[in-house]
ZAKEFI-282202 format. One line per 5 residues: number of its first residue (from 1); their letters; for each residue x, y, z of N, C-alpha, C. Coordinates in nm, 4 decimals, m for minus. Atoms other than C-alpha are relative to their C-alpha. Layout:
<vexgus>
NUM> A> X Y Z X Y Z X Y Z; ... $
</vexgus>
This chain:
<vexgus>
1> MANSG> 0.0161 m0.1428 0.0233 9.4954 5.8466 9.5181 0.1231 0.0722 0.0852; m0.1068 m0.0653 m0.0563 9.7886 6.0798 9.5977 m0.0489 0.0953 0.1130; 0.0345 m0.0979 m0.1040 9.7826 6.2989 9.9217 m0.0036 0.1368 m0.0613; 0.0066 m0.1347 0.0617 9.6532 6.6366 9.8052 0.0345 0.1034 0.0960; m0.0318 m0.0987 m0.1030 9.7470 6.8016 10.1362 m0.1197 0.0800 0.0412 $
6> KPLVW> 0.0966 m0.0800 m0.0599 9.5598 7.0692 10.3225 m0.0515 0.0960 m0.1086; 0.0502 m0.0914 0.1111 9.3327 7.2889 10.1224 0.0354 0.1433 0.0386; m0.0376 m0.1494 m0.0177 9.3959 7.6551 10.0628 m0.1416 0.0725 0.0199; 0.1216 m0.0732 m0.0395 9.1177 7.8822 10.2206 0.0345 0.1459 m0.0393; m0.0432 m0.1398 0.0508 9.1261 8.2265 10.0366 m0.1086 0.0964 0.0629 $
11> LEGEI> 0.0885 m0.1080 m0.0718 8.9932 8.5185 10.2493 0.0041 0.1173 m0.0846; m0.0180 m0.1132 0.0779 9.1182 8.7771 10.0207 0.1174 m0.0191 m0.1031; m0.1064 0.0125 0.0861 9.3457 8.8320 9.7183 0.0010 m0.1053 m0.1044; m0.0054 0.1050 0.1027 9.4389 8.6324 9.4098 0.1412 0.0125 m0.0491; m0.1291 0.0132 0.0614 9.7588 8.5250 9.2365 m0.0236 m0.0285 m0.1449 $
16> KTPPF> 0.0177 0.0155 0.1414 9.7157 8.5862 8.8659 0.0926 0.0858 m0.0851; m0.0757 m0.0896 0.0997 9.9079 8.7220 8.5587 m0.0910 0.0731 m0.0899; m0.0710 m0.0939 m0.0932 9.8972 9.0207 8.5550 m0.0826 0.0102 0.1286; m0.1147 m0.0919 m0.0128 9.9767 9.1818 8.7996 0.1136 m0.0818 0.0350; m0.1085 0.0889 m0.0270 10.2052 8.8864 8.8953 0.0608 m0.0336 m0.1439 $
21> SRAAR> m0.0498 0.0533 0.1186 10.4538 8.7968 8.6247 m0.0199 m0.1548 m0.0012; 0.0246 0.1469 m0.0011 10.4320 8.4358 8.5123 0.0932 m0.0660 0.0923; m0.0997 0.0570 m0.0847 10.7455 8.3528 8.6975 m0.0387 0.0054 0.1513; 0.0295 m0.0260 m0.1318 10.6321 8.5103 9.0191 m0.1300 m0.0818 0.0447; 0.1252 0.0811 m0.0333 10.2819 8.3388 8.9973 0.0359 m0.1493 0.0066 $
26> LEAGF> m0.0498 0.1435 m0.0176 10.4553 7.9960 8.9479 0.0751 m0.0257 0.1227; m0.0661 0.0125 m0.1275 10.6825 8.0587 9.2431 m0.0985 m0.0017 0.1169; 0.0983 m0.0041 m0.1043 10.3884 8.1478 9.4575 m0.0741 m0.1239 0.0095; 0.0751 0.1308 m0.0031 10.1986 7.8395 9.3566 0.0899 m0.1120 0.0536; m0.1005 0.0992 m0.0469 10.5100 7.6204 9.4154 0.0146 0.0000 0.1552 $
31> LLRRL> m0.0072 m0.0106 m0.1432 10.5504 7.7656 9.7678 m0.1296 m0.0397 0.0732; 0.1287 0.0467 m0.0639 10.1799 7.7292 9.8529 m0.0259 m0.1472 m0.0042; 0.0119 0.1358 0.0099 10.1877 7.3775 9.7408 0.0904 m0.0716 0.1014; m0.0902 0.0524 m0.1137 10.4828 7.3055 9.9800 m0.0638 0.0104 0.1238; 0.0764 m0.0183 m0.1325 10.2806 7.4465 10.2553 m0.1092 m0.1000 0.0141 $
36> QLGEQ> 0.1144 0.0988 m0.0094 9.9824 7.2278 10.1728 0.0410 m0.1403 0.0297; m0.0578 0.1303 m0.0220 10.2004 6.9219 10.1886 0.0657 m0.0135 0.1433; m0.0420 0.0021 m0.1435 10.3016 7.0189 10.5421 0.1530 0.0405 0.0200; m0.1337 m0.0480 m0.0013 10.6535 7.1650 10.4696 m0.0065 0.1320 0.0781; m0.0090 m0.1251 m0.0757 10.7550 7.4425 10.7110 0.1086 0.0866 m0.0824 $
41> LSLPQ> m0.0942 m0.0846 0.0835 10.9151 7.7299 10.5150 0.0540 0.1019 0.0932; m0.0641 m0.1082 m0.0787 11.1567 7.9789 10.6493 0.0553 0.0986 m0.0911; m0.0622 m0.1015 0.0778 11.3602 8.2768 10.5265 0.0931 m0.0711 m0.0962; 0.0621 m0.1269 0.0340 11.3960 8.3818 10.2727 m0.1321 0.0004 m0.0607; 0.1350 0.0207 0.0632 11.0737 8.2369 10.1331 m0.1148 0.0580 0.0875 $
46> SRPMP> 0.1075 m0.0230 m0.0970 10.8655 8.2873 10.4433 0.0578 0.0536 0.1405; m0.0521 m0.0460 m0.1383 10.8891 8.4692 10.7799 m0.1265 0.0155 0.0839; 0.1027 m0.0014 m0.0932 10.6677 8.4629 11.0823 m0.0568 0.1511 0.0139; 0.0671 m0.1283 m0.0159 10.4212 8.7490 11.1401 m0.0716 0.0066 0.1316; 0.0717 0.0048 m0.1288 10.3417 8.7475 11.5170 m0.0917 0.1183 0.0185 $
51> SIGRG> 0.0680 m0.1107 m0.0219 10.2166 9.0996 11.4860 m0.1468 m0.0123 m0.0485; 0.1286 0.0313 0.0533 9.9122 8.9532 11.2958 m0.0740 m0.0926 0.0888; 0.0490 0.0991 m0.0746 9.8588 8.6525 11.5005 0.0709 m0.1365 0.0100; m0.0664 0.1336 m0.0240 9.9598 8.3062 11.6192 m0.0076 m0.0771 m0.1229; 0.0069 0.0835 0.1252 10.0672 8.0905 11.3310 m0.0031 0.0742 m0.1313 $
56> CHELR> 0.0122 m0.0776 0.1154 10.0694 8.3783 11.0802 0.1507 0.0243 m0.0636; m0.1339 m0.0148 0.0656 10.3442 8.4138 10.8259 m0.0256 0.0787 m0.1328; 0.0109 m0.0538 0.1338 10.4145 8.5948 10.4947 0.0963 m0.0694 m0.0897; m0.0974 0.0476 0.1159 10.5545 8.4453 10.1763 0.0566 0.1222 m0.0707; m0.0760 m0.1163 0.0630 10.7960 8.6691 10.0059 0.0222 m0.0434 m0.1383 $
61> IQDES> m0.0170 0.0322 0.1430 10.7797 8.6697 9.6263 0.0532 0.1219 m0.0639; m0.0682 m0.1140 0.0849 11.0266 8.8941 9.4272 m0.0392 m0.0197 m0.1394; 0.0551 m0.0048 0.1472 10.8810 8.9849 9.0970 0.0932 0.1078 m0.0772; m0.0820 m0.0936 0.0836 11.0186 9.1819 8.8097 m0.0071 0.1496 0.0368; 0.0122 m0.1402 m0.0341 10.8790 9.5178 8.9196 m0.0661 0.0191 0.1333 $
66> ATWRI> 0.0666 m0.0030 m0.1269 10.7222 9.4420 9.2605 0.0507 m0.1085 0.0913; m0.0266 0.0945 m0.0930 10.7790 9.2563 9.5775 m0.1329 m0.0351 0.0656; 0.1380 0.0469 m0.0446 10.4651 9.0510 9.6696 0.0129 m0.0687 0.1397; 0.0113 0.0736 m0.1380 10.3607 8.9343 10.0090 m0.1300 m0.0730 m0.0026; 0.1148 0.0700 m0.0173 10.1103 8.6636 10.0740 m0.0122 m0.0347 0.1405 $
71> VYRID> 0.0107 0.0442 m0.1450 9.9963 8.6502 10.4367 m0.0899 m0.1172 0.0179; 0.0823 0.1248 m0.0256 9.8791 8.3160 10.5532 0.0187 m0.0519 0.1421; m0.0158 0.0517 m0.1385 9.8110 8.1195 10.8634 m0.0153 m0.1515 m0.0138; 0.0037 0.1360 0.0092 9.8709 7.7424 10.8990 m0.1011 m0.0421 0.1099; 0.1069 0.0697 m0.0877 9.5459 7.5772 11.0554 0.0194 m0.1500 m0.0094 $
76> PDGIV> m0.0003 0.1360 0.0092 9.5096 7.2214 11.1419 m0.0606 m0.0590 m0.1150; 0.0805 0.0568 0.1024 9.2591 7.1718 10.8583 0.0213 0.0790 m0.1354; m0.0199 m0.0690 0.1303 9.3992 7.4164 10.5868 0.0981 0.1025 0.0180; m0.0875 m0.1175 0.0084 9.6286 7.7054 10.4816 m0.0968 0.1076 m0.0352; 0.0879 m0.1037 0.0181 9.4320 8.0233 10.5254 0.0778 0.1223 m0.0548 $
81> IVDVF> m0.0600 m0.1124 0.0632 9.5223 8.2997 10.2724 m0.0709 0.1254 0.0416; 0.0585 m0.1159 m0.0601 9.4576 8.6237 10.4543 0.0041 0.1224 m0.1000; m0.0181 m0.1121 0.0954 9.5940 8.8881 10.1996 0.1152 m0.0287 m0.0920; m0.1035 m0.0054 0.1034 9.7997 8.9368 9.8902 0.0280 0.1552 m0.0321; m0.0226 m0.1380 0.0356 9.9662 9.2693 9.8305 0.1512 0.0248 m0.0437 $
86> AKKTQ> m0.1427 m0.0457 0.0341 10.2643 9.4410 9.6756 0.0619 0.0861 0.1108; m0.0576 m0.0722 m0.1139 10.4973 9.5596 9.9421 0.0985 0.1017 m0.0674; m0.0772 m0.1204 0.0492 10.6514 9.8996 9.8817 0.1073 0.0650 0.0909; m0.0915 m0.0521 m0.1082 10.8401 9.9647 10.2096 0.0594 m0.1163 0.0835; m0.0512 0.1039 m0.0824 11.0415 9.7665 10.4497 m0.0951 m0.0471 0.1018 $
91> RTPAA> 0.1011 0.0401 m0.1063 10.7699 9.7674 10.7132 m0.1350 m0.0385 m0.0556; 0.1407 0.0199 0.0382 10.4365 9.6070 10.6626 m0.0871 0.1148 0.0500; 0.0860 m0.1091 m0.0487 10.1820 9.8849 10.6725 m0.0958 m0.0424 0.1045; 0.0900 0.0265 m0.1064 9.9773 9.9009 10.9834 m0.1389 m0.0250 m0.0427; 0.1385 0.0318 0.0439 9.6592 9.9123 10.7796 m0.0153 m0.1467 m0.0529 $
96> VIERC> m0.0130 0.1408 0.0419 9.7607 9.5718 10.6296 m0.0100 m0.0912 0.1214; 0.0058 0.0778 m0.1309 9.8171 9.4223 10.9771 m0.1371 0.0028 0.0575; 0.1292 m0.0115 m0.0645 9.4884 9.5476 11.1156 m0.1025 m0.0643 m0.0963; 0.0985 0.0543 0.0889 9.2943 9.4358 10.8047 0.0132 m0.1567 0.0032; m0.0117 0.1446 m0.0146 9.4453 9.0870 10.8413 m0.0579 m0.0552 0.1310 $
101> KVRLK> 0.0501 0.0442 m0.1305 9.3602 9.0651 11.2089 m0.1636 m0.0133 m0.0008; 0.1495 0.0049 0.0108 8.9955 9.1633 11.1285 m0.0461 m0.1272 m0.0785; 0.0362 0.1094 0.0834 8.9771 8.9030 10.8452 m0.0052 m0.1335 0.0835; m0.0178 0.1215 m0.0741 9.1077 8.6285 11.0756 m0.1045 m0.0115 0.1154; 0.1016 m0.0048 m0.1048 8.8703 8.7222 11.3596 m0.1212 m0.0366 m0.0554 $
106> VYDEV> 0.1337 0.0265 0.0641 8.5679 8.7127 11.1275 0.0065 m0.1542 m0.0434; m0.0042 0.1273 0.0548 8.6828 8.3751 10.9840 0.0056 m0.0927 0.1087; 0.0122 0.0800 m0.1212 8.7450 8.2297 11.3268 m0.1345 m0.0188 0.0633; 0.1432 0.0011 m0.0509 8.3984 8.3392 11.4420 m0.0824 m0.0882 m0.0808; 0.0787 0.0828 0.0983 8.2388 8.1857 11.1399 0.0322 m0.1457 0.0164 $
111> SEGR> m0.0274 0.1297 0.0011 8.4328 7.8729 11.1523 m0.0390 m0.0744 0.1376; 0.0427 0.0545 m0.1231 8.3531 7.8127 11.5245 m0.1537 m0.0294 0.0030; 0.1438 0.0154 0.0009 7.9864 7.8480 11.4402 m0.0501 m0.1177 m0.0962; 0.0365 0.1110 0.0794 7.9938 7.5440 11.2135 m0.0808 m0.0997 0.0525 $
</vexgus>
């Protein structure tokens, strides 16, 4: 059996057509698969997001009419998808950063209670 890599843990958001174009959805899936297999991505596909937390990054997906961001964290046992949103400005909105911090805090608390 082939190595399936780390599982994806979805806390929020989804990648489907629409609103993603088919090409953007396929690109997002391809990049997430690379992460699952242990590859470290860097610019232009991914950049660190230390403002959210340790090990957090954002995938950057350019679509026909939007620029998508997929906020994720690489954990030892999986890739945690924290948020998916269309980015409209150069800076990540403070509300998105705070929302991601809260989601990760709750996830970590629940995970520790296993």
